[in-house]
OpenMM code with the backbone's topology and positions (N, CA, C; nanometers):
from openmm import Vec3, app, unit

residues = "MET CYS GLU SER ILE GLY ALA ARG HIS ILE ASP GLN ILE PHE GLU LEU ALA TYR LEU GLU GLY GLY GLN VAL THR LEU HIS GLN GLU SER PHE PRO LEU GLY GLU LEU LEU HIS ASP VAL ALA ALA LYS PHE GLU LEU ASP ALA LYS GLN LYS ASN ILE ALA ILE LYS VAL ILE PRO ASP HIS PHE GLU TYR TYR VAL PHE ALA ASP ILE GLY LYS LEU GLU ARG VAL LEU THR ASN LEU ILE ALA ASN ALA ILE ARG HIS THR PRO GLU ASN GLY SER ILE ASP LEU ALA VAL VAL LEU HIS ASN ASP LYS LEU ARG VAL ASP ILE ARG ASP THR GLY ILE GLY ILE SER ASP LYS GLU ILE ALA TYR ILE PHE ASP ALA ARG TYR GLN ALA SER ASN THR GLU LYS ASP THR CYS SER HIS ALA GLY LEU GLY LEU ALA ILE CYS LYS LYS LEU MET ALA LEU LEU ASN SER ASP LEU ARG VAL GLU SER GLN LEU GLY LYS GLY THR CYS PHE SER PHE GLU LEU THR LEU ALA ASN SER HIS".split()
positions = [
    Vec3(0.2134, -1.0770, -1.4434),
    Vec3(0.2825, -1.2047, -1.4323),
    Vec3(0.2766, -1.2513, -1.2848),
    Vec3(0.2413, -1.3773, -1.2677),
    Vec3(0.2200, -1.4284, -1.1301),
    Vec3(0.3437, -1.5086, -1.0869),
    Vec3(0.3722, -1.4951, -0.9613),
    Vec3(0.4685, -1.5856, -0.9000),
    Vec3(0.3938, -1.7154, -0.8702),
    Vec3(0.4669, -1.8164, -0.8433),
    Vec3(0.4026, -1.9457, -0.7988),
    Vec3(0.3242, -1.9134, -0.6752),
    Vec3(0.1940, -1.9440, -0.6775),
    Vec3(0.1103, -1.9147, -0.5606),
    Vec3(0.1580, -1.9885, -0.4388),
    Vec3(0.2049, -2.1084, -0.4537),
    Vec3(0.2472, -2.1854, -0.3370),
    Vec3(0.3619, -2.1165, -0.2669),
    Vec3(0.4647, -2.0789, -0.3400),
    Vec3(0.5849, -2.0135, -0.2799),
    Vec3(0.5450, -1.8792, -0.2216),
    Vec3(0.4665, -1.8005, -0.2983),
    Vec3(0.4317, -1.6678, -0.2534),
    Vec3(0.3440, -1.6758, -0.1257),
    Vec3(0.2519, -1.7691, -0.1269),
    Vec3(0.1613, -1.7829, -0.0106),
    Vec3(0.2406, -1.8240, 0.1117),
    Vec3(0.3356, -1.9173, 0.0993),
    Vec3(0.4168, -1.9613, 0.2106),
    Vec3(0.5032, -1.8445, 0.2618),
    Vec3(0.5598, -1.7648, 0.1702),
    Vec3(0.6365, -1.6496, 0.2107),
    Vec3(0.5551, -1.5522, 0.2901),
    Vec3(0.4317, -1.5304, 0.2494),
    Vec3(0.3455, -1.4364, 0.3203),
    Vec3(0.3024, -1.4905, 0.4552),
    Vec3(0.2772, -1.6175, 0.4644),
    Vec3(0.2433, -1.6796, 0.5931),
    Vec3(0.3584, -1.6603, 0.6928),
    Vec3(0.4814, -1.6895, 0.6465),
    Vec3(0.6007, -1.6712, 0.7294),
    Vec3(0.6186, -1.5252, 0.7707),
    Vec3(0.5993, -1.4353, 0.6740),
    Vec3(0.6159, -1.2932, 0.6980),
    Vec3(0.5181, -1.2468, 0.8072),
    Vec3(0.3937, -1.2859, 0.7953),
    Vec3(0.2893, -1.2481, 0.8930),
    Vec3(0.3215, -1.3068, 1.0272),
    Vec3(0.3636, -1.4310, 1.0368),
    Vec3(0.3969, -1.4973, 1.1641),
    Vec3(0.5182, -1.4255, 1.2264),
    Vec3(0.6154, -1.3877, 1.1471),
    Vec3(0.7332, -1.3137, 1.1939),
    Vec3(0.6921, -1.1815, 1.2530),
    Vec3(0.6011, -1.1072, 1.1851),
    Vec3(0.5562, -0.9797, 1.2340),
    Vec3(0.4747, -0.9952, 1.3602),
    Vec3(0.3901, -1.0989, 1.3678),
    Vec3(0.3137, -1.1200, 1.4850),
    Vec3(0.3956, -1.1692, 1.6066),
    Vec3(0.5100, -1.2286, 1.5784),
    Vec3(0.5968, -1.2766, 1.6831),
    Vec3(0.6735, -1.1637, 1.7568),
    Vec3(0.6707, -1.0404, 1.6977),
    Vec3(0.7300, -0.9268, 1.7682),
    Vec3(0.8818, -0.9208, 1.7681),
    Vec3(0.9454, -1.0044, 1.6864),
    Vec3(1.0934, -1.0047, 1.6865),
    Vec3(1.1508, -0.9249, 1.5731),
    Vec3(1.0772, -0.8261, 1.5266),
    Vec3(1.1176, -0.7474, 1.4067),
    Vec3(1.2139, -0.6356, 1.4433),
    Vec3(1.3167, -0.6245, 1.3671),
    Vec3(1.4121, -0.5168, 1.3874),
    Vec3(1.3788, -0.4048, 1.2907),
    Vec3(1.3731, -0.2847, 1.3390),
    Vec3(1.3521, -0.1681, 1.2537),
    Vec3(1.4843, -0.1047, 1.2224),
    Vec3(1.4992, -0.0627, 1.0958),
    Vec3(1.6201, 0.0101, 1.0543),
    Vec3(1.5694, 0.1480, 1.0146),
    Vec3(1.5410, 0.2315, 1.1112),
    Vec3(1.4854, 0.3618, 1.0823),
    Vec3(1.5919, 0.4631, 1.0462),
    Vec3(1.5596, 0.5446, 0.9480),
    Vec3(1.6532, 0.6477, 0.9007),
    Vec3(1.5746, 0.7635, 0.8405),
    Vec3(1.6386, 0.8728, 0.8166),
    Vec3(1.5803, 0.9847, 0.7515),
    Vec3(1.6007, 0.9716, 0.5996),
    Vec3(1.4939, 0.9882, 0.5240),
    Vec3(1.5068, 0.9785, 0.3780),
    Vec3(1.3987, 1.0632, 0.3096),
    Vec3(1.4222, 1.1038, 0.1854),
    Vec3(1.3253, 1.1839, 0.1132),
    Vec3(1.2072, 1.0970, 0.0660),
    Vec3(1.0901, 1.1255, 0.1174),
    Vec3(0.9714, 1.0451, 0.0843),
    Vec3(0.9354, 1.0496, -0.0636),
    Vec3(0.9567, 1.1661, -0.1253),
    Vec3(0.9256, 1.1804, -0.2676),
    Vec3(0.9996, 1.0853, -0.3558),
    Vec3(1.1269, 1.0629, -0.3274),
    Vec3(1.2070, 0.9690, -0.4056),
    Vec3(1.1532, 0.8279, -0.3949),
    Vec3(1.1168, 0.7865, -0.2716),
    Vec3(1.0612, 0.6516, -0.2538),
    Vec3(0.9298, 0.6359, -0.3274),
    Vec3(0.8401, 0.7334, -0.3185),
    Vec3(0.7135, 0.7254, -0.3901),
    Vec3(0.7308, 0.7165, -0.5394),
    Vec3(0.8195, 0.7966, -0.5946),
    Vec3(0.8446, 0.7936, -0.7381),
    Vec3(0.9069, 0.6593, -0.7793),
    Vec3(0.9990, 0.6084, -0.6971),
    Vec3(1.0649, 0.4781, -0.7290),
    Vec3(0.9620, 0.3643, -0.7269),
    Vec3(0.8772, 0.3601, -0.6256),
    Vec3(0.7770, 0.2548, -0.6162),
    Vec3(0.6754, 0.2681, -0.7301),
    Vec3(0.6346, 0.3903, -0.7585),
    Vec3(0.5410, 0.4091, -0.8728),
    Vec3(0.6008, 0.3616, -1.0009),
    Vec3(0.7321, 0.3859, -1.0220),
    Vec3(0.8014, 0.3439, -1.1440),
    Vec3(0.8046, 0.1922, -1.1596),
    Vec3(0.8085, 0.1188, -1.0476),
    Vec3(0.8071, -0.0291, -1.0524),
    Vec3(0.6818, -0.0790, -1.1150),
    Vec3(0.5737, -0.0024, -1.1059),
    Vec3(0.4451, -0.0488, -1.1566),
    Vec3(0.4034, 0.0117, -1.2879),
    Vec3(0.4956, 0.0874, -1.3486),
    Vec3(0.4648, 0.1585, -1.4715),
    Vec3(0.4123, 0.0634, -1.5826),
    Vec3(0.4787, -0.0485, -1.5993),
    Vec3(0.4376, -0.1407, -1.7074),
    Vec3(0.3020, -0.2049, -1.6778),
    Vec3(0.2815, -0.2506, -1.5522),
    Vec3(0.1493, -0.3084, -1.5171),
    Vec3(0.0389, -0.2075, -1.5351),
    Vec3(0.0652, -0.0832, -1.4932),
    Vec3(-0.0366, 0.0249, -1.5049),
    Vec3(-0.0614, 0.0546, -1.6540),
    Vec3(0.0429, 0.0622, -1.7303),
    Vec3(0.0307, 0.0961, -1.8695),
    Vec3(-0.0579, -0.0084, -1.9469),
    Vec3(-0.0442, -0.1353, -1.9076),
    Vec3(-0.1208, -0.2428, -1.9738),
    Vec3(-0.2717, -0.2242, -1.9519),
    Vec3(-0.3102, -0.1572, -1.8443),
    Vec3(-0.4536, -0.1307, -1.8180),
    Vec3(-0.4863, 0.0183, -1.8417),
    Vec3(-0.3910, 0.0908, -1.8968),
    Vec3(-0.4069, 0.2358, -1.9166),
    Vec3(-0.4476, 0.3096, -1.7875),
    Vec3(-0.3767, 0.2771, -1.6839),
    Vec3(-0.3985, 0.3400, -1.5534),
    Vec3(-0.2874, 0.4380, -1.5302),
    Vec3(-0.3234, 0.5633, -1.4914),
    Vec3(-0.2215, 0.6633, -1.4634),
    Vec3(-0.1871, 0.6588, -1.3137),
    Vec3(-0.0561, 0.6513, -1.2844),
    Vec3(-0.0095, 0.6588, -1.1444),
    Vec3(0.0609, 0.7907, -1.1326),
    Vec3(0.0141, 0.8750, -1.0353),
    Vec3(0.0724, 1.0069, -1.0141),
    Vec3(0.1124, 1.0261, -0.8698),
    Vec3(0.2253, 1.0901, -0.8449),
    Vec3(0.2643, 1.1323, -0.7137),
    Vec3(0.2239, 1.2818, -0.7047),
    Vec3(0.1499, 1.3142, -0.5967),
    Vec3(0.0966, 1.4503, -0.5791),
    Vec3(0.1400, 1.5036, -0.4424),
    Vec3(0.2067, 1.6205, -0.4362),
    Vec3(0.2587, 1.6939, -0.5493),
    Vec3(0.3732, 1.6151, -0.6146),
    Vec3(0.4009, 1.6518, -0.7398),
    Vec3(0.5019, 1.5784, -0.8153),
    Vec3(0.6411, 1.5882, -0.7507),
    Vec3(0.6704, 1.7054, -0.6910),
    Vec3(0.7989, 1.7265, -0.6277),
    Vec3(0.7832, 1.7947, -0.4937),
    Vec3(0.8485, 1.7415, -0.3914),
    Vec3(0.8475, 1.8044, -0.2593),
    Vec3(0.9700, 1.7628, -0.1869),
    Vec3(1.0019, 1.8362, -0.0810),
    Vec3(1.1304, 1.8187, -0.0079),
    Vec3(1.1141, 1.7516, 0.1280),
    Vec3(1.0046, 1.6877, 0.1553),
    Vec3(0.9824, 1.6296, 0.2866),
    Vec3(1.0682, 1.5071, 0.3086),
    Vec3(1.1328, 1.5055, 0.4250),
    Vec3(1.2047, 1.3874, 0.4705),
    Vec3(1.1258, 1.3237, 0.5806),
    Vec3(1.1214, 1.1915, 0.5845),
    Vec3(1.0545, 1.1199, 0.6921),
    Vec3(1.1539, 1.0340, 0.7652),
    Vec3(1.1192, 0.9955, 0.8873),
    Vec3(1.1995, 0.9058, 0.9667),
    Vec3(1.1240, 0.7759, 0.9806),
    Vec3(1.1698, 0.6727, 0.9090),
    Vec3(1.1004, 0.5439, 0.9080),
    Vec3(1.1962, 0.4351, 0.8564),
    Vec3(1.1486, 0.3133, 0.8559),
    Vec3(1.2224, 0.2021, 0.7949),
    Vec3(1.1838, 0.1940, 0.6483),
    Vec3(1.2749, 0.2358, 0.5605),
    Vec3(1.2448, 0.2505, 0.4183),
    Vec3(1.2042, 0.1156, 0.3570),
    Vec3(1.2670, 0.0059, 0.3967),
    Vec3(1.2321, -0.1239, 0.3398),
    Vec3(1.0911, -0.1658, 0.3738),
    Vec3(1.0519, -0.1430, 0.5016),
    Vec3(0.9183, -0.1827, 0.5428),
    Vec3(0.8114, -0.0904, 0.4804),
    Vec3(0.8446, 0.0377, 0.4681),
    Vec3(0.7542, 0.1336, 0.4034),
    Vec3(0.7400, 0.0983, 0.2534),
    Vec3(0.8492, 0.0610, 0.1920),
    Vec3(0.8425, 0.0236, 0.0490),
    Vec3(0.7538, -0.1036, 0.0355),
    Vec3(0.7624, -0.1941, 0.1246),
    Vec3(0.6806, -0.3170, 0.1216),
    Vec3(0.5310, -0.2823, 0.1278),
    Vec3(0.4975, -0.1879, 0.2155),
    Vec3(0.3564, -0.1448, 0.2295),
    Vec3(0.3073, -0.0779, 0.1005),
    Vec3(0.3873, 0.0154, 0.0493),
    Vec3(0.3499, 0.0878, -0.0695),
    Vec3(0.3366, -0.0065, -0.1880),
    Vec3(0.4287, -0.1026, -0.2037),
    Vec3(0.4263, -0.1987, -0.3102),
    Vec3(0.2964, -0.2786, -0.3057),
    Vec3(0.2576, -0.3239, -0.1907),
    Vec3(0.1353, -0.4030, -0.1765),
    Vec3(0.0124, -0.3206, -0.2063),
    Vec3(0.0069, -0.1986, -0.1547),
    Vec3(-0.1147, -0.1150, -0.1769),
    Vec3(-0.1268, -0.0743, -0.3215),
    Vec3(-0.0175, -0.0480, -0.3892),
    Vec3(-0.0262, -0.0092, -0.5327),
    Vec3(-0.0619, -0.1283, -0.6176),
    Vec3(-0.0029, -0.2454, -0.5843),
    Vec3(-0.0368, -0.3681, -0.6586),
    Vec3(-0.1876, -0.3966, -0.6446),
    Vec3(-0.2414, -0.3822, -0.5247),
    Vec3(-0.3847, -0.4050, -0.5033),
    Vec3(-0.4646, -0.3043, -0.5786),
    Vec3(-0.4209, -0.1765, -0.5785),
    Vec3(-0.4933, -0.0687, -0.6498),
    Vec3(-0.5002, -0.0999, -0.8001),
    Vec3(-0.3873, -0.1444, -0.8542),
    Vec3(-0.3885, -0.1788, -0.9985),
    Vec3(-0.4840, -0.2969, -1.0261),
    Vec3(-0.4771, -0.3963, -0.9402),
    Vec3(-0.5615, -0.5125, -0.9598),
    Vec3(-0.7109, -0.4801, -0.9544),
    Vec3(-0.7469, -0.3827, -0.8659),
    Vec3(-0.8890, -0.3500, -0.8471),
    Vec3(-0.9359, -0.2244, -0.9223),
    Vec3(-0.8492, -0.1700, -1.0065),
    Vec3(-0.8858, -0.0521, -1.0841),
    Vec3(-0.9063, -0.0913, -1.2301),
    Vec3(-1.0278, -0.0623, -1.2834),
    Vec3(-1.0472, -0.0973, -1.4225),
    Vec3(-0.9651, -0.0155, -1.5212),
    Vec3(-0.9653, -0.0542, -1.6443),
    Vec3(-0.8914, 0.0193, -1.7493),
    Vec3(-0.9326, 0.1653, -1.7484),
    Vec3(-0.8332, 0.2509, -1.7829),
    Vec3(-0.8466, 0.3963, -1.7912),
    Vec3(-0.8710, 0.4619, -1.6548),
    Vec3(-0.8337, 0.3941, -1.5480),
    Vec3(-0.8504, 0.4525, -1.4150),
    Vec3(-0.7244, 0.5274, -1.3754),
    Vec3(-0.7177, 0.5645, -1.2460),
    Vec3(-0.6015, 0.6356, -1.1971),
    Vec3(-0.5708, 0.5972, -1.0512),
    Vec3(-0.4445, 0.6104, -1.0156),
    Vec3(-0.3973, 0.5884, -0.8821),
    Vec3(-0.3131, 0.7069, -0.8439),
    Vec3(-0.3519, 0.7736, -0.7358),
    Vec3(-0.2734, 0.8884, -0.6861),
    Vec3(-0.2066, 0.8548, -0.5585),
    Vec3(-0.0801, 0.8902, -0.5484),
    Vec3(-0.0028, 0.8801, -0.4210),
    Vec3(0.0137, 1.0226, -0.3752),
    Vec3(-0.0777, 1.0628, -0.2864),
    Vec3(-0.0839, 1.2043, -0.2420),
    Vec3(-0.0196, 1.2199, -0.1071),
    Vec3(0.0530, 1.3270, -0.0908),
    Vec3(0.1214, 1.3564, 0.0346),
    Vec3(0.0726, 1.4934, 0.0852),
    Vec3(0.0265, 1.4952, 0.2111),
    Vec3(-0.0245, 1.6145, 0.2717),
    Vec3(0.0339, 1.6333, 0.4089),
    Vec3(0.0784, 1.7572, 0.4427),
    Vec3(0.1232, 1.7873, 0.5761),
    Vec3(0.0014, 1.7950, 0.6667),
    Vec3(0.0023, 1.7169, 0.7771),
    Vec3(-0.1156, 1.7069, 0.8621),
    Vec3(-0.0710, 1.6915, 1.0050),
    Vec3(-0.0961, 1.7916, 1.0880),
    Vec3(-0.0628, 1.7869, 1.2326),
    Vec3(0.0807, 1.7463, 1.2579),
    Vec3(0.1809, 1.8137, 1.1962),
    Vec3(0.3234, 1.7874, 1.2129),
    Vec3(0.3645, 1.6487, 1.1669),
    Vec3(0.2800, 1.5855, 1.0881),
    Vec3(0.3139, 1.4562, 1.0274),
    Vec3(0.2817, 1.4658, 0.8800),
    Vec3(0.3343, 1.3696, 0.8063),
    Vec3(0.2988, 1.3616, 0.6639),
    Vec3(0.1951, 1.2504, 0.6477),
    Vec3(0.0837, 1.2852, 0.5882),
    Vec3(-0.0161, 1.1833, 0.5585),
    Vec3(-0.0015, 1.1401, 0.4144),
    Vec3(0.0068, 1.0105, 0.3924),
    Vec3(0.0193, 0.9589, 0.2570),
    Vec3(-0.1135, 0.8875, 0.2240),
    Vec3(-0.1726, 0.9238, 0.1111),
    Vec3(-0.2950, 0.8654, 0.0641),
    Vec3(-0.2632, 0.7900, -0.0646),
    Vec3(-0.3075, 0.6617, -0.0713),
    Vec3(-0.2990, 0.5837, -0.1938),
    Vec3(-0.4422, 0.5711, -0.2399),
    Vec3(-0.4812, 0.6529, -0.3380),
    Vec3(-0.6201, 0.6638, -0.3780),
    Vec3(-0.6403, 0.6132, -0.5229),
    Vec3(-0.7389, 0.5241, -0.5387),
    Vec3(-0.7612, 0.4697, -0.6720),
    Vec3(-0.9054, 0.4940, -0.7159),
    Vec3(-0.9292, 0.4780, -0.8455),
    Vec3(-1.0614, 0.4950, -0.9012),
    Vec3(-1.1172, 0.3559, -0.9320),
    Vec3(-1.0910, 0.2636, -0.8404),
    Vec3(-1.1247, 0.1228, -0.8631),
    Vec3(-1.2655, 0.0877, -0.8228),
    Vec3(-1.2883, -0.0424, -0.8061),
    Vec3(-1.4219, -0.0940, -0.7831),
    Vec3(-1.4757, -0.0733, -0.6442),
    Vec3(-1.3895, -0.0368, -0.5515),
    Vec3(-1.4285, -0.0079, -0.4177),
    Vec3(-1.4569, -0.1336, -0.3313),
    Vec3(-1.4834, -0.1085, -0.2034),
    Vec3(-1.5070, -0.2167, -0.1069),
    Vec3(-1.6389, -0.1822, -0.0377),
    Vec3(-1.7244, -0.2837, -0.0205),
    Vec3(-1.8544, -0.2643, 0.0427),
    Vec3(-1.8390, -0.2308, 0.1902),
    Vec3(-1.9359, -0.1569, 0.2441),
    Vec3(-1.9333, -0.1206, 0.3851),
    Vec3(-1.9300, -0.2422, 0.4761),
    Vec3(-2.0022, -0.3486, 0.4394),
    Vec3(-2.0012, -0.4620, 0.5290),
    Vec3(-1.8729, -0.5419, 0.5273),
    Vec3(-1.7908, -0.5262, 0.4201),
    Vec3(-1.6653, -0.5988, 0.4120),
    Vec3(-1.5466, -0.5172, 0.4623),
    Vec3(-1.5595, -0.3850, 0.4617),
    Vec3(-1.4430, -0.3005, 0.4916),
    Vec3(-1.3840, -0.3295, 0.6314),
    Vec3(-1.4676, -0.3696, 0.7280),
    Vec3(-1.4216, -0.3984, 0.8649),
    Vec3(-1.3312, -0.5215, 0.8701),
    Vec3(-1.3347, -0.6044, 0.7667),
    Vec3(-1.2602, -0.7319, 0.7685),
    Vec3(-1.1385, -0.7320, 0.6820),
    Vec3(-1.1148, -0.6337, 0.6028),
    Vec3(-1.0087, -0.6383, 0.5003),
    Vec3(-0.8667, -0.6555, 0.5550),
    Vec3(-0.8495, -0.6160, 0.6819),
    Vec3(-0.7149, -0.6325, 0.7412),
    Vec3(-0.6950, -0.7650, 0.8157),
    Vec3(-0.7983, -0.8435, 0.8174),
    Vec3(-0.7888, -0.9775, 0.8805),
    Vec3(-0.7118, -1.0724, 0.7873),
    Vec3(-0.6189, -1.1471, 0.8451),
    Vec3(-0.5476, -1.2444, 0.7681),
    Vec3(-0.6422, -1.3403, 0.6995),
    Vec3(-0.6172, -1.3668, 0.5728),
    Vec3(-0.6914, -1.4594, 0.4907),
    Vec3(-0.8274, -1.4083, 0.4407),
    Vec3(-0.8706, -1.2904, 0.4839),
    Vec3(-0.9975, -1.2383, 0.4333),
    Vec3(-0.9770, -1.1879, 0.2910),
    Vec3(-1.0655, -1.2261, 0.2041),
    Vec3(-1.0679, -1.1730, 0.0660),
    Vec3(-1.2038, -1.1195, 0.0384),
    Vec3(-1.2092, -0.9947, 0.0045),
    Vec3(-1.3366, -0.9315, -0.0239),
    Vec3(-1.4013, -0.9956, -0.1478),
    Vec3(-1.5301, -0.9932, -0.1547),
    Vec3(-1.6011, -1.0523, -0.2677),
    Vec3(-1.5760, -0.9786, -0.3943),
    Vec3(-1.5216, -0.8546, -0.3846),
    Vec3(-1.4977, -0.7777, -0.5055),
    Vec3(-1.3639, -0.8129, -0.5730),
    Vec3(-1.2972, -0.9129, -0.5168),
    Vec3(-1.1660, -0.9488, -0.5742),
    Vec3(-1.1829, -0.9816, -0.7214),
    Vec3(-1.1076, -0.9069, -0.8016),
    Vec3(-1.1138, -0.9269, -0.9471),
    Vec3(-1.0627, -1.0645, -0.9744),
    Vec3(-1.1298, -1.1315, -1.0616),
    Vec3(-1.0837, -1.2650, -1.1007),
    Vec3(-0.9728, -1.2437, -1.2031),
    Vec3(-0.8544, -1.2873, -1.1698),
    Vec3(-0.7464, -1.2809, -1.2707),
    Vec3(-0.6765, -1.4176, -1.2657),
    Vec3(-0.5711, -1.4268, -1.3432),
    Vec3(-0.5041, -1.5543, -1.3568),
    Vec3(-0.4178, -1.5881, -1.2353),
    Vec3(-0.3989, -1.4949, -1.1473),
    Vec3(-0.3202, -1.5163, -1.0273),
    Vec3(-0.4125, -1.5491, -0.9090),
    Vec3(-0.3620, -1.6277, -0.8183),
    Vec3(-0.4355, -1.6521, -0.6965),
    Vec3(-0.3730, -1.5608, -0.5886),
    Vec3(-0.4516, -1.5032, -0.5047),
    Vec3(-0.3986, -1.4110, -0.4057),
    Vec3(-0.4269, -1.4691, -0.2671),
    Vec3(-0.3265, -1.4673, -0.1813),
    Vec3(-0.3372, -1.5323, -0.0534),
    Vec3(-0.4272, -1.4574, 0.0466),
    Vec3(-0.4504, -1.3304, 0.0245),
    Vec3(-0.5345, -1.2574, 0.1135),
    Vec3(-0.4614, -1.2159, 0.2430),
    Vec3(-0.3301, -1.2144, 0.2396),
    Vec3(-0.2498, -1.1800, 0.3586),
    Vec3(-0.1879, -1.0397, 0.3447),
    Vec3(-0.1863, -0.9828, 0.2289),
    Vec3(-0.1142, -0.8575, 0.2020),
    Vec3(-0.1578, -0.7412, 0.2906),
    Vec3(-0.2878, -0.7224, 0.3022),
    Vec3(-0.3322, -0.6069, 0.3854),
    Vec3(-0.3082, -0.6308, 0.5359),
    Vec3(-0.3166, -0.7552, 0.5785),
    Vec3(-0.2867, -0.7878, 0.7200),
    Vec3(-0.1367, -0.7549, 0.7468),
    Vec3(-0.0517, -0.7932, 0.6504),
    Vec3(0.0926, -0.7643, 0.6630),
    Vec3(0.1162, -0.6128, 0.6636),
    Vec3(0.0522, -0.5404, 0.5763),
    Vec3(0.0645, -0.3932, 0.5699),
    Vec3(0.0248, -0.3277, 0.7003),
    Vec3(-0.0873, -0.3722, 0.7601),
    Vec3(-0.1387, -0.3179, 0.8835),
    Vec3(-0.0344, -0.3396, 0.9955),
    Vec3(0.0220, -0.4576, 1.0012),
    Vec3(0.1236, -0.4886, 1.1050),
    Vec3(0.2517, -0.4028, 1.0825),
    Vec3(0.2933, -0.3877, 0.9573),
    Vec3(0.4159, -0.3118, 0.9285),
    Vec3(0.3907, -0.1642, 0.9682),
    Vec3(0.2750, -0.1089, 0.9382),
    Vec3(0.2514, 0.0299, 0.9725),
    Vec3(0.2438, 0.0462, 1.1235),
    Vec3(0.1898, -0.0524, 1.1969),
    Vec3(0.1877, -0.0486, 1.3420),
    Vec3(0.3318, -0.0403, 1.3933),
    Vec3(0.4214, -0.1200, 1.3372),
    Vec3(0.5636, -0.1174, 1.3736),
    Vec3(0.6251, 0.0229, 1.3578),
    Vec3(0.5738, 0.0907, 1.2512),
    Vec3(0.6235, 0.2263, 1.2208),
    Vec3(0.5393, 0.3343, 1.2992),
    Vec3(0.4710, 0.2923, 1.4019),
    Vec3(0.3887, 0.3812, 1.4825),
    Vec3(0.2853, 0.4542, 1.4045),
    Vec3(0.2232, 0.3900, 1.3130),
    Vec3(0.1215, 0.4530, 1.2300),
    Vec3(0.0036, 0.3525, 1.2173),
    Vec3(-0.1084, 0.4060, 1.1792),
    Vec3(-0.2256, 0.3226, 1.1587),
    Vec3(-0.2632, 0.3301, 1.0124),
    Vec3(-0.2822, 0.2145, 0.9563),
    Vec3(-0.3283, 0.2074, 0.8130),
    Vec3(-0.4780, 0.2150, 0.8129),
    Vec3(-0.5344, 0.3177, 0.7505),
    Vec3(-0.6742, 0.3402, 0.7458),
    Vec3(-0.7245, 0.3233, 0.6035),
    Vec3(-0.8535, 0.2997, 0.5899),
    Vec3(-0.9142, 0.2819, 0.4605),
    Vec3(-1.0519, 0.3507, 0.4539),
    Vec3(-1.0778, 0.4139, 0.3402),
    Vec3(-1.2125, 0.4678, 0.3083),
    Vec3(-1.2419, 0.4174, 0.1683),
    Vec3(-1.3639, 0.3740, 0.1455),
    Vec3(-1.3989, 0.3236, 0.0144),
    Vec3(-1.5466, 0.3434, -0.0160),
    Vec3(-1.5725, 0.3577, -0.1436),
    Vec3(-1.7107, 0.3619, -0.1930),
    Vec3(-1.7202, 0.2669, -0.3115),
    Vec3(-1.8183, 0.1794, -0.3067),
    Vec3(-1.8371, 0.0857, -0.4188),
    Vec3(-1.8546, 0.1609, -0.5486),
    Vec3(-1.7789, 0.1209, -0.6490),
    Vec3(-1.7905, 0.1794, -0.7793),
    Vec3(-1.7156, 0.3096, -0.7952),
    Vec3(-1.6635, 0.3639, -0.6854),
    Vec3(-1.5943, 0.4945, -0.6910),
    Vec3(-1.4449, 0.4869, -0.6559),
    Vec3(-1.4038, 0.3867, -0.5844),
    Vec3(-1.2630, 0.3757, -0.5482),
    Vec3(-1.2374, 0.3617, -0.3995),
    Vec3(-1.1086, 0.3474, -0.3705),
    Vec3(-1.0627, 0.3248, -0.2350),
    Vec3(-0.9438, 0.4146, -0.2057),
    Vec3(-0.9306, 0.4559, -0.0801),
    Vec3(-0.8139, 0.5320, -0.0370),
    Vec3(-0.7612, 0.4688, 0.0901),
    Vec3(-0.6351, 0.4222, 0.0829),
    Vec3(-0.5630, 0.3799, 0.2031),
    Vec3(-0.4748, 0.4953, 0.2450),
    Vec3(-0.4704, 0.5188, 0.3769),
    Vec3(-0.3823, 0.6293, 0.4211),
    Vec3(-0.3112, 0.5940, 0.5542),
    Vec3(-0.1993, 0.6599, 0.5732),
    Vec3(-0.1209, 0.6466, 0.6962),
    Vec3(-0.0400, 0.7712, 0.7115),
    Vec3(0.0108, 0.7905, 0.8356),
    Vec3(0.0936, 0.9087, 0.8664),
    Vec3(0.2357, 0.8655, 0.8998),
    Vec3(0.3260, 0.9513, 0.8632),
    Vec3(0.4689, 0.9256, 0.8904),
    Vec3(0.5288, 1.0455, 0.9683),
    Vec3(0.6306, 1.0156, 1.0459),
    Vec3(0.6964, 1.1206, 1.1258),
    Vec3(0.7905, 1.1946, 1.0357),
    Vec3(0.7787, 1.3273, 1.0413),
    Vec3(0.8716, 1.4126, 0.9657),
    Vec3(1.0108, 1.4076, 1.0312),
    Vec3(1.1093, 1.4051, 0.9458),
    Vec3(1.2473, 1.4116, 0.9962),
    Vec3(1.2942, 1.5575, 0.9768),
    Vec3(1.4014, 1.5941, 1.0458),
    Vec3(1.4517, 1.7254, 1.0239),
    Vec3(1.5063, 1.7370, 0.8801),
    Vec3(1.4595, 1.8299, 0.8056),
    Vec3(1.4977, 1.8404, 0.6644),
    Vec3(1.6454, 1.8672, 0.6512),
    Vec3(1.6954, 1.8213, 0.5394),
    Vec3(1.8376, 1.8416, 0.5119),
    Vec3(1.8609, 1.9625, 0.4264),
] * unit.nanometer
topology = app.Topology()
chain = topology.addChain("A")
for resn in residues:
    res = topology.addResidue(resn, chain)
    for name in ("N", "CA", "C"):
        topology.addAtom(name, app.Element.getBySymbol(name[0]), res)
């Protein structure tokens, strides 16, 4: 189901301008990353089910706490999973994998989607850039989501990275600071 493209597009333009203006307040706290990943995955259960796409959190259960702005991190995860669903054909899968890496937690959002070409991958974080692989659907997409995600992750002192192979899928990843476990 699509929101009105006009309103959604304007919201994204304002959000990107706000992020670029540098006046963003972070509300960082310690929270269990596993709960957030499961909650965000659950938001997409119906959309994924309609395309018979499996969304899994790997490992399914873990006790890692991270120190970050939960709202901004949820915004990034929501955008990346929505993109993964849009670009993954029926019977595909999306994994939200968490790995301990150099005293940080690396989160990978990996799909079995259509992938991004080598010549386009350098531009996907540019505002307004839309890759030619964009699935034609009934919704119009502003092309600002990945630019917003990149800025949000920079605010959280992390870099949003991407690896992709045409026809095999895409993996977006970032690292988060571990909090002292409870």
